[in-house]
Legacy VTK file of the C-alpha trace (Angstrom):
# vtk DataFile Version 3.0
C-alpha trace
ASCII
DATASET POLYDATA
POINTS 230 float
0.000 0.000 0.000
2.779 2.378 0.888
4.603 1.551 -2.310
1.505 2.291 -4.409
1.092 5.604 -2.616
4.724 6.469 -3.296
4.281 5.544 -6.969
1.294 7.881 -7.225
3.265 10.708 -5.645
6.203 10.097 -7.955
3.937 10.079 -11.006
2.367 13.324 -9.820
5.794 14.931 -9.492
6.679 13.915 -13.040
3.364 15.211 -14.404
3.987 18.581 -12.715
7.578 18.917 -13.848
7.089 20.227 -17.382
4.291 22.682 -16.557
6.461 24.173 -13.817
9.512 24.297 -16.106
7.427 25.991 -18.800
6.038 28.488 -16.291
9.542 29.257 -15.004
10.717 29.868 -18.571
7.750 32.209 -19.082
8.692 34.193 -15.973
12.280 34.341 -17.240
11.098 35.689 -20.601
9.066 38.390 -18.871
12.067 39.405 -16.772
14.327 39.505 -19.846
11.759 41.597 -21.703
11.594 43.932 -18.714
15.382 44.300 -18.679
15.416 45.090 -22.400
12.695 47.710 -21.944
14.462 49.252 -18.954
17.836 49.630 -20.655
16.835 50.437 -24.244
15.964 53.962 -25.430
12.579 55.215 -24.292
10.940 54.523 -27.667
8.662 51.455 -27.668
9.208 48.504 -29.971
8.271 48.861 -33.651
5.445 46.339 -33.229
4.107 48.341 -30.276
4.001 51.488 -32.408
2.366 49.720 -35.345
-0.300 48.131 -33.144
-1.054 51.406 -31.348
-1.301 53.211 -34.668
-3.906 50.712 -35.880
-5.792 50.955 -32.590
-5.963 54.768 -32.652
-6.992 54.778 -36.309
-9.917 52.410 -35.690
-11.200 53.828 -32.418
-14.984 54.108 -32.314
-17.698 54.811 -29.705
-18.961 51.286 -30.417
-15.834 49.740 -28.906
-15.252 52.284 -26.156
-18.041 50.952 -23.929
-16.814 47.337 -23.843
-13.223 48.529 -23.330
-14.276 50.651 -20.358
-16.168 47.663 -18.936
-12.978 45.571 -19.006
-11.077 48.484 -17.485
-13.613 48.573 -14.624
-13.862 44.783 -14.140
-10.144 44.072 -14.395
-8.619 46.624 -12.056
-9.226 49.175 -9.351
-11.222 48.225 -6.265
-13.672 46.070 -8.238
-11.152 44.027 -10.209
-8.442 43.852 -7.568
-10.520 43.376 -4.408
-14.269 42.853 -4.890
-14.221 40.193 -7.638
-11.309 38.194 -6.116
-12.983 38.218 -2.681
-16.278 37.047 -4.206
-14.524 34.200 -6.045
-12.660 33.234 -2.859
-15.885 33.127 -0.837
-17.706 31.149 -3.544
-14.934 28.541 -3.559
-15.260 28.240 0.205
-19.047 27.977 -0.122
-18.626 25.068 -2.541
-16.258 23.393 -0.067
-13.115 24.000 -2.055
-10.797 25.308 0.692
-7.652 24.252 -1.162
-9.020 25.807 -4.317
-9.718 29.017 -2.405
-6.197 28.943 -0.967
-4.753 28.352 -4.438
-6.715 31.297 -5.849
-5.777 33.647 -3.008
-2.051 32.864 -3.020
-1.772 32.999 -6.824
-3.676 36.287 -6.995
-1.570 37.958 -4.315
1.722 36.774 -5.809
0.646 37.856 -9.289
-0.160 41.378 -8.072
3.124 41.545 -6.148
5.160 40.411 -9.170
3.427 42.931 -11.432
4.034 45.821 -9.039
7.670 44.827 -8.546
8.274 44.835 -12.295
6.306 48.042 -12.843
8.411 49.974 -10.349
11.670 48.352 -11.469
11.219 48.801 -15.221
9.524 52.205 -15.037
8.139 52.156 -18.570
6.070 55.158 -19.651
2.505 54.563 -20.791
1.354 55.494 -24.309
0.454 59.138 -24.824
-2.864 58.061 -26.420
-4.243 56.815 -23.086
-7.976 57.372 -22.518
-8.215 56.408 -18.832
-6.445 57.277 -15.608
-3.807 54.744 -14.551
-0.954 54.440 -12.110
2.677 54.781 -13.132
4.493 51.948 -14.829
3.298 50.407 -18.072
5.127 47.063 -18.082
3.602 44.586 -17.469
-0.162 45.051 -17.685
-1.705 44.424 -14.280
-5.226 44.013 -15.678
-4.018 41.365 -18.101
-1.912 39.556 -15.493
-4.882 39.472 -13.096
-7.101 38.054 -15.841
-4.559 35.381 -16.806
-4.036 34.303 -13.198
-7.768 34.072 -12.534
-8.417 32.137 -15.752
-5.661 29.567 -15.196
-6.562 29.042 -11.530
-10.270 28.524 -12.231
-9.547 26.271 -15.206
-7.310 24.091 -13.023
-9.908 23.926 -10.251
-12.726 23.256 -12.740
-11.042 21.400 -15.623
-13.713 21.762 -18.279
-13.211 22.717 -21.923
-15.781 25.505 -21.702
-13.973 27.004 -18.690
-10.701 27.121 -20.648
-12.414 28.558 -23.745
-14.328 31.277 -21.893
-11.262 32.047 -19.817
-9.011 32.401 -22.860
-11.549 34.716 -24.519
-11.761 36.826 -21.347
-7.976 37.159 -21.026
-7.488 38.032 -24.714
-10.277 40.611 -24.679
-8.768 42.103 -21.531
-5.395 42.427 -23.291
-6.946 43.995 -26.396
-9.005 46.422 -24.306
-5.881 47.663 -22.508
-4.224 48.572 -25.790
-7.490 49.995 -27.182
-7.672 52.419 -24.264
-4.020 53.317 -24.759
-3.250 52.194 -21.213
-0.585 49.746 -22.385
1.657 48.834 -25.255
1.101 45.469 -26.897
4.269 44.057 -25.303
2.939 45.084 -21.873
-0.103 42.863 -22.349
1.985 39.953 -23.630
4.157 40.253 -20.535
1.053 40.364 -18.339
-0.448 37.240 -19.908
2.783 35.270 -19.528
3.433 36.425 -15.968
-0.105 35.906 -14.690
-0.434 32.421 -16.162
3.044 31.398 -15.030
2.468 32.475 -11.430
-0.734 30.418 -11.338
1.057 27.292 -12.593
3.973 27.688 -10.192
1.610 28.070 -7.214
-0.421 25.082 -8.460
2.517 22.638 -8.363
2.823 22.125 -4.572
-0.971 22.057 -4.205
-1.733 19.757 -7.147
-2.406 16.547 -5.202
-4.595 18.323 -2.648
-6.586 19.991 -5.423
-7.137 16.657 -7.190
-8.309 14.968 -3.994
-10.598 17.892 -3.233
-12.102 17.713 -6.723
-12.742 13.985 -6.359
-14.816 14.441 -3.200
-18.617 14.133 -3.612
-20.409 17.344 -4.441
-21.673 18.904 -1.175
-25.215 19.151 -2.552
-25.433 15.600 -3.942
-26.444 12.572 -1.856
-25.476 8.963 -2.367
-27.071 7.475 -5.452
-26.831 10.757 -7.357
-29.878 12.358 -5.684
-29.597 16.024 -4.836
-29.989 17.123 -1.247
-33.275 18.912 -0.537
-33.027 22.657 -0.794
LINES 1 231
230 0 1 2 3 4 5 6 7 8 9 10 11 12 13 14 15 16 17 18 19 20 21 22 23 24 25 26 27 28 29 30 31 32 33 34 35 36 37 38 39 40 41 42 43 44 45 46 47 48 49 50 51 52 53 54 55 56 57 58 59 60 61 62 63 64 65 66 67 68 69 70 71 72 73 74 75 76 77 78 79 80 81 82 83 84 85 86 87 88 89 90 91 92 93 94 95 96 97 98 99 100 101 102 103 104 105 106 107 108 109 110 111 112 113 114 115 116 117 118 119 120 121 122 123 124 125 126 127 128 129 130 131 132 133 134 135 136 137 138 139 140 141 142 143 144 145 146 147 148 149 150 151 152 153 154 155 156 157 158 159 160 161 162 163 164 165 166 167 168 169 170 171 172 173 174 175 176 177 178 179 180 181 182 183 184 185 186 187 188 189 190 191 192 193 194 195 196 197 198 199 200 201 202 203 204 205 206 207 208 209 210 211 212 213 214 215 216 217 218 219 220 221 222 223 224 225 226 227 228 229
């Protein structure tokens, strides 16, 4: 019995190895990109300028509303405090304490990593910005928050539709940040990589606990598949 348990743990370690290596490489790429931005001339990359030029040229009142919605939902008090707290409490309500812990730790570390890079790199935001934002353009905090949330929830609830909706949410968040002129394209790429990578790195030591928690019977389902009375 002990040997079987050890085999399961060993297999779990192997299955986690490559995701963690990939996430570490992603963090390394973000750091390298930050170093390049910090030490190069103040001009953004050519691709950043091209993308921003296209964005400014195609701005329209039709797209401004959705972009402002993502700005509101992805940052500030609502995106940084209210929504994360609601998700945390919902996970606890559905008896997912390890999932709630995973979400909380990943979210806090993602925010901390973003702020550390923002203040270290000190990149200026685009001059075409349409909203008020704090200092430091690289990486995008809104996009990093979205990527962390998406990856965490998709790991806790491994369903195709969760991954699909999450990917759409994160991509739209990234596009909205450039549409509003709050970030350069490379800022959002850095945010996506960093947010997702932090989630995967935090997941690794909690993976077995999260699997066991997911395999427990649903709290509102009785034996035989009958739902508990409301």
